[in-house]
PLY file of the C-alpha trace (Angstrom):
ply
format ascii 1.0
element vertex 370
property float x
property float y
property float z
element edge 369
property int vertex1
property int vertex2
end_header
5.37 0.16 -32.91
4.61 2.57 -30.05
7.61 3.73 -28.01
6.82 2.74 -24.38
9.11 5.50 -23.07
7.59 8.43 -24.94
5.18 9.32 -22.11
7.62 8.92 -19.24
8.11 11.98 -17.03
11.56 13.26 -16.10
13.06 11.87 -12.91
11.71 13.57 -9.81
8.47 14.77 -11.46
5.05 13.16 -11.21
1.39 13.57 -12.11
-1.09 14.14 -9.31
-4.00 11.72 -9.78
-7.43 12.56 -8.29
-6.82 11.35 -4.72
-3.43 13.05 -4.51
-4.62 16.24 -6.22
-7.61 16.47 -3.87
-5.39 15.98 -0.81
-2.91 18.62 -1.99
-5.68 21.13 -2.73
-7.36 20.57 0.64
-4.07 20.87 2.54
-3.15 24.09 0.76
-6.60 25.62 1.27
-6.75 24.66 4.96
-3.26 25.97 5.74
-3.81 29.23 3.85
-7.12 29.81 5.62
-5.36 29.54 8.98
-2.77 32.11 7.91
-5.47 34.42 6.57
-7.43 34.16 9.81
-4.34 35.33 11.73
-4.04 38.48 9.63
-1.56 37.32 6.97
-2.29 38.69 3.50
-1.54 36.48 0.52
0.90 37.54 -2.17
1.46 35.76 -5.47
4.92 36.25 -7.00
5.61 35.03 -10.55
6.96 31.58 -11.32
9.91 33.05 -13.24
12.20 36.00 -12.45
15.49 37.44 -13.59
18.21 35.15 -12.26
20.37 38.09 -11.17
17.62 39.47 -8.93
17.12 36.14 -7.18
20.86 35.56 -6.87
21.41 38.96 -5.26
18.82 38.23 -2.58
20.21 34.73 -2.02
23.81 35.99 -1.74
24.57 33.93 -4.85
24.06 30.69 -2.95
21.77 27.88 -4.19
21.24 29.52 -7.59
23.04 26.52 -9.09
20.00 24.43 -8.08
17.60 26.56 -10.13
16.52 25.97 -13.73
17.92 28.84 -15.80
17.35 29.89 -19.41
17.60 32.96 -21.62
14.60 35.24 -22.05
14.09 35.69 -25.83
12.67 39.18 -25.21
15.25 40.76 -22.90
18.08 38.32 -23.69
18.74 38.18 -19.94
18.95 34.98 -17.89
15.72 33.93 -16.23
15.31 31.43 -13.40
12.47 29.16 -12.36
11.96 29.83 -8.68
13.30 27.34 -6.18
12.18 29.26 -3.08
9.24 31.65 -2.70
10.62 33.19 0.51
13.19 35.12 -1.52
10.42 36.54 -3.70
8.36 37.61 -0.69
11.42 39.45 0.59
11.67 41.27 -2.74
7.99 42.22 -2.59
8.41 43.55 0.95
11.45 45.60 -0.10
9.86 47.03 -3.26
6.10 47.05 -3.81
5.35 47.04 -0.07
8.37 49.03 1.09
6.11 51.78 2.49
3.56 49.44 4.09
3.32 49.64 7.90
5.50 47.23 9.85
5.29 44.57 11.07
4.01 43.33 7.72
2.28 39.95 7.63
2.36 38.09 4.32
1.63 34.50 3.26
2.02 32.55 0.03
1.58 29.19 -1.69
2.89 27.87 -4.98
5.07 25.37 -6.80
8.86 25.50 -6.68
11.37 23.51 -8.72
15.01 22.49 -8.49
17.39 20.97 -10.98
18.14 17.88 -8.92
16.71 16.14 -5.90
18.76 14.24 -3.35
18.92 10.65 -2.13
16.45 11.23 0.71
14.07 13.30 -1.41
14.39 12.84 -5.19
11.43 15.15 -5.83
12.26 18.10 -8.11
8.93 19.94 -7.92
7.23 20.71 -4.61
4.40 22.71 -3.11
5.75 25.42 -0.82
3.51 27.46 1.43
4.32 29.70 4.34
4.13 33.00 6.17
6.53 35.88 6.73
6.41 38.52 9.47
8.44 41.38 8.01
10.03 43.95 10.31
10.21 41.87 13.50
12.54 39.14 14.77
11.67 39.28 18.46
10.70 36.43 20.77
7.05 37.45 20.37
7.37 37.30 16.57
9.08 33.91 16.70
6.43 32.52 19.06
3.63 33.75 16.78
5.17 32.08 13.74
5.80 28.75 15.51
2.21 28.72 16.76
0.94 29.64 13.29
2.96 26.86 11.64
1.57 24.30 14.09
-1.99 25.55 13.52
-1.51 25.32 9.74
-0.27 21.73 9.99
-3.12 20.79 12.34
-5.67 22.24 9.91
-4.00 20.30 7.09
-4.52 17.05 8.99
-1.09 16.45 10.50
-0.97 14.67 13.85
1.77 13.99 16.36
3.50 17.28 15.53
6.97 17.90 16.94
9.14 21.03 16.80
12.93 21.05 17.00
14.50 24.37 18.04
18.00 25.48 17.12
20.27 28.54 17.51
21.83 29.12 14.06
24.29 31.82 15.23
25.45 29.81 18.24
29.05 29.33 17.11
29.56 33.02 16.31
28.01 34.06 19.62
30.26 31.76 21.64
33.30 32.47 19.48
32.91 36.20 20.16
32.75 35.48 23.89
33.71 32.58 26.16
34.97 30.17 23.46
37.07 32.39 21.16
37.83 31.21 17.64
39.69 32.78 14.76
37.53 33.60 11.75
39.06 30.82 9.65
38.38 28.25 12.38
34.71 29.07 12.76
33.68 27.48 9.47
35.53 24.29 10.38
33.91 24.14 13.81
30.47 24.68 12.29
31.14 21.92 9.77
32.17 19.40 12.42
29.24 20.32 14.65
26.93 19.77 11.67
28.53 16.37 11.15
28.32 15.59 14.91
31.98 14.56 14.68
33.72 14.83 18.06
37.16 13.87 16.72
36.87 16.30 13.84
35.76 19.02 16.24
38.94 18.56 18.32
41.12 18.64 15.21
39.43 21.87 14.11
40.36 23.52 17.40
36.85 23.38 18.78
37.36 21.18 21.83
35.50 23.71 23.97
32.46 23.14 21.74
32.29 19.38 22.38
29.57 19.68 25.08
27.24 21.12 22.43
27.12 17.70 20.76
25.47 16.34 23.88
23.17 19.28 24.62
20.42 17.98 22.37
17.18 16.19 23.21
13.91 17.00 24.95
13.64 20.74 25.30
13.71 21.14 29.08
16.75 18.89 29.55
18.66 20.29 26.56
18.03 23.88 27.65
19.42 23.08 31.10
22.55 21.53 29.56
23.01 24.56 27.32
22.63 26.81 30.36
25.38 24.87 32.12
27.72 25.08 29.14
27.18 28.82 28.92
28.73 29.71 32.28
29.51 33.22 31.01
25.83 33.92 30.35
26.18 35.12 26.74
23.26 32.90 25.72
20.97 33.91 28.59
18.59 36.00 26.47
18.44 33.35 23.74
17.74 30.51 26.15
15.08 32.58 27.91
13.56 33.36 24.50
13.42 29.66 23.64
11.70 28.95 26.95
9.07 31.60 26.27
8.38 30.17 22.82
8.19 26.63 24.23
5.72 27.80 26.86
3.44 29.19 24.15
3.19 25.83 22.36
3.31 23.53 25.37
0.79 20.71 25.01
0.34 21.24 21.26
3.59 19.68 20.07
6.55 17.70 21.30
9.47 20.11 21.69
13.13 19.26 21.29
16.31 21.33 21.09
19.47 20.77 19.06
21.34 24.07 19.57
24.09 23.43 17.03
21.91 22.14 14.15
22.48 24.29 11.05
21.26 22.14 8.16
18.73 24.29 6.31
19.41 27.29 8.55
22.23 28.99 6.67
20.27 32.26 6.49
18.65 32.29 9.92
19.92 34.56 12.70
19.28 33.81 16.38
16.39 31.30 16.12
15.39 28.41 13.89
12.88 25.56 14.07
12.01 22.40 12.15
8.57 20.79 12.00
7.78 17.06 11.91
4.62 14.95 12.16
3.69 11.31 12.65
3.44 9.23 9.50
5.77 11.41 7.43
9.37 10.46 6.76
11.10 13.83 6.84
10.71 17.43 7.91
7.47 19.13 6.86
8.87 22.62 7.21
11.45 25.01 8.64
11.44 28.57 9.88
13.15 31.15 12.00
14.48 34.68 12.18
16.55 36.17 9.36
17.52 39.31 7.42
15.98 39.91 3.99
18.65 39.79 1.31
19.29 43.13 -0.32
17.41 45.32 2.17
18.76 43.63 5.33
15.39 44.16 7.03
14.71 41.75 9.90
11.98 39.16 9.49
10.61 35.94 10.92
8.93 33.26 8.88
8.42 29.63 7.99
7.97 27.47 4.92
6.01 24.22 4.77
6.65 21.51 2.20
3.63 19.22 2.67
4.38 16.66 -0.07
5.02 13.86 2.44
1.80 14.74 4.24
-0.07 14.50 0.92
1.38 11.03 0.38
0.44 9.98 3.92
-3.24 11.00 3.68
-4.14 10.70 0.00
-5.46 7.13 0.23
-8.10 8.27 2.73
-8.95 11.54 1.00
-12.71 11.90 0.58
-13.49 13.11 -2.92
-17.10 13.73 -1.91
-20.39 12.07 -2.77
-21.31 12.23 -6.46
-24.88 12.33 -7.79
-25.70 10.75 -11.15
-27.91 12.95 -13.33
-29.94 10.80 -15.78
-30.76 12.09 -19.25
-33.74 14.42 -19.10
-33.10 15.40 -15.46
-34.34 18.67 -13.98
-31.49 21.23 -14.34
-32.85 23.36 -11.47
-32.82 20.38 -9.10
-29.24 19.57 -10.12
-28.19 23.20 -9.58
-29.78 23.14 -6.11
-27.77 20.03 -5.18
-24.52 21.66 -6.34
-25.33 24.76 -4.29
-25.69 22.46 -1.27
-22.21 21.04 -1.87
-23.02 17.90 -3.86
-20.97 16.86 -6.88
-22.98 15.91 -9.96
-22.15 13.80 -12.98
-24.51 14.12 -15.92
-25.25 11.23 -18.27
-24.23 11.96 -21.84
-26.36 9.15 -23.23
-28.94 6.66 -22.02
-26.30 3.92 -21.75
-24.21 5.73 -19.10
-24.21 3.84 -15.80
-24.13 5.57 -12.42
-21.96 3.01 -10.62
-19.53 2.70 -13.51
-19.03 6.48 -13.35
-18.29 6.29 -9.62
-21.52 7.86 -8.40
-22.91 7.17 -4.93
-26.36 8.70 -5.51
-28.81 9.24 -8.34
-31.12 12.22 -8.89
-34.71 11.09 -8.50
-37.06 14.01 -9.07
-35.43 16.71 -6.94
-33.77 14.39 -4.40
-30.41 12.60 -4.30
-31.10 8.96 -3.51
-28.38 6.45 -2.54
-27.62 3.75 -5.09
0 1
1 2
2 3
3 4
4 5
5 6
6 7
7 8
8 9
9 10
10 11
11 12
12 13
13 14
14 15
15 16
16 17
17 18
18 19
19 20
20 21
21 22
22 23
23 24
24 25
25 26
26 27
27 28
28 29
29 30
30 31
31 32
32 33
33 34
34 35
35 36
36 37
37 38
38 39
39 40
40 41
41 42
42 43
43 44
44 45
45 46
46 47
47 48
48 49
49 50
50 51
51 52
52 53
53 54
54 55
55 56
56 57
57 58
58 59
59 60
60 61
61 62
62 63
63 64
64 65
65 66
66 67
67 68
68 69
69 70
70 71
71 72
72 73
73 74
74 75
75 76
76 77
77 78
78 79
79 80
80 81
81 82
82 83
83 84
84 85
85 86
86 87
87 88
88 89
89 90
90 91
91 92
92 93
93 94
94 95
95 96
96 97
97 98
98 99
99 100
100 101
101 102
102 103
103 104
104 105
105 106
106 107
107 108
108 109
109 110
110 111
111 112
112 113
113 114
114 115
115 116
116 117
117 118
118 119
119 120
120 121
121 122
122 123
123 124
124 125
125 126
126 127
127 128
128 129
129 130
130 131
131 132
132 133
133 134
134 135
135 136
136 137
137 138
138 139
139 140
140 141
141 142
142 143
143 144
144 145
145 146
146 147
147 148
148 149
149 150
150 151
151 152
152 153
153 154
154 155
155 156
156 157
157 158
158 159
159 160
160 161
161 162
162 163
163 164
164 165
165 166
166 167
167 168
168 169
169 170
170 171
171 172
172 173
173 174
174 175
175 176
176 177
177 178
178 179
179 180
180 181
181 182
182 183
183 184
184 185
185 186
186 187
187 188
188 189
189 190
190 191
191 192
192 193
193 194
194 195
195 196
196 197
197 198
198 199
199 200
200 201
201 202
202 203
203 204
204 205
205 206
206 207
207 208
208 209
209 210
210 211
211 212
212 213
213 214
214 215
215 216
216 217
217 218
218 219
219 220
220 221
221 222
222 223
223 224
224 225
225 226
226 227
227 228
228 229
229 230
230 231
231 232
232 233
233 234
234 235
235 236
236 237
237 238
238 239
239 240
240 241
241 242
242 243
243 244
244 245
245 246
246 247
247 248
248 249
249 250
250 251
251 252
252 253
253 254
254 255
255 256
256 257
257 258
258 259
259 260
260 261
261 262
262 263
263 264
264 265
265 266
266 267
267 268
268 269
269 270
270 271
271 272
272 273
273 274
274 275
275 276
276 277
277 278
278 279
279 280
280 281
281 282
282 283
283 284
284 285
285 286
286 287
287 288
288 289
289 290
290 291
291 292
292 293
293 294
294 295
295 296
296 297
297 298
298 299
299 300
300 301
301 302
302 303
303 304
304 305
305 306
306 307
307 308
308 309
309 310
310 311
311 312
312 313
313 314
314 315
315 316
316 317
317 318
318 319
319 320
320 321
321 322
322 323
323 324
324 325
325 326
326 327
327 328
328 329
329 330
330 331
331 332
332 333
333 334
334 335
335 336
336 337
337 338
338 339
339 340
340 341
341 342
342 343
343 344
344 345
345 346
346 347
347 348
348 349
349 350
350 351
351 352
352 353
353 354
354 355
355 356
356 357
357 358
358 359
359 360
360 361
361 362
362 363
363 364
364 365
365 366
366 367
367 368
368 369
């Protein structure tokens, strides 16, 4: 008796069937073409690296989420990548260390993690993105936000929204108008992340309470943040956010949550999250940061378009397909393929065009509708 479980896939992994595979391929190609057209050169790091190298550039954090195993050749621990950004940083610091800055790089590939979470049980994802190495200015941030929006638009996303944040907000305020001891800063960050007003008071962060309410549509939230910052230590950051918002005005809905840190543990002064209509979660994140190991400044973003693939796959056009009867003219079939048609050749006289999903049939040298 056949075991019905023998062909099951592990939890969080799935096959891509034709509609889904076509949608994923189109989205990747469209997004990468946008990045290429803006001067970003593609790099292709390996799927597997030494675990110690990745850990060093990730400050040892998140390595527990990576698949690890021993290399039978070197007897060292290898890791299956869970984030391509780290690898791009390594490339910039090694193979392209002498390349002129700012250095524009882009990438696309699969990443894996040991476990998913309740909101996203997926353990393998497509990650694509762009990194601007050697610059973390307002101009660099604005370029990357615009590029991310353009990539999502080309991929077919609609109703795009961008949520800005200031990842180093607590440290900036704690060093100035709202002083905090080093051991209290982590607690204040934690309670701000949890949006817990009572917990924030208990952690000694009562002065930070207004930050919980300085979130919402960009213009209003920026004004509230300006009011909170009576000492003016955030003036340059707020002005930077306004310049970035001006660059993308009309292309996306813009919001601001200045104390949001989820997913921004490595960002410096600026971070952003991307959303779109018809998708359940964030499609990507980005911001300014320092490359682990070399400490070089950079600005970048990563897109995870799996939810977009799910949203559009049912309507994905696989393209018209022309049935080639037995004895057809090979030159005529080649001409159709050169014009962009898909062809499906009969292997025997009993093959049926409609059964094989064809929309046309080759008649002489012409594709005629069925």
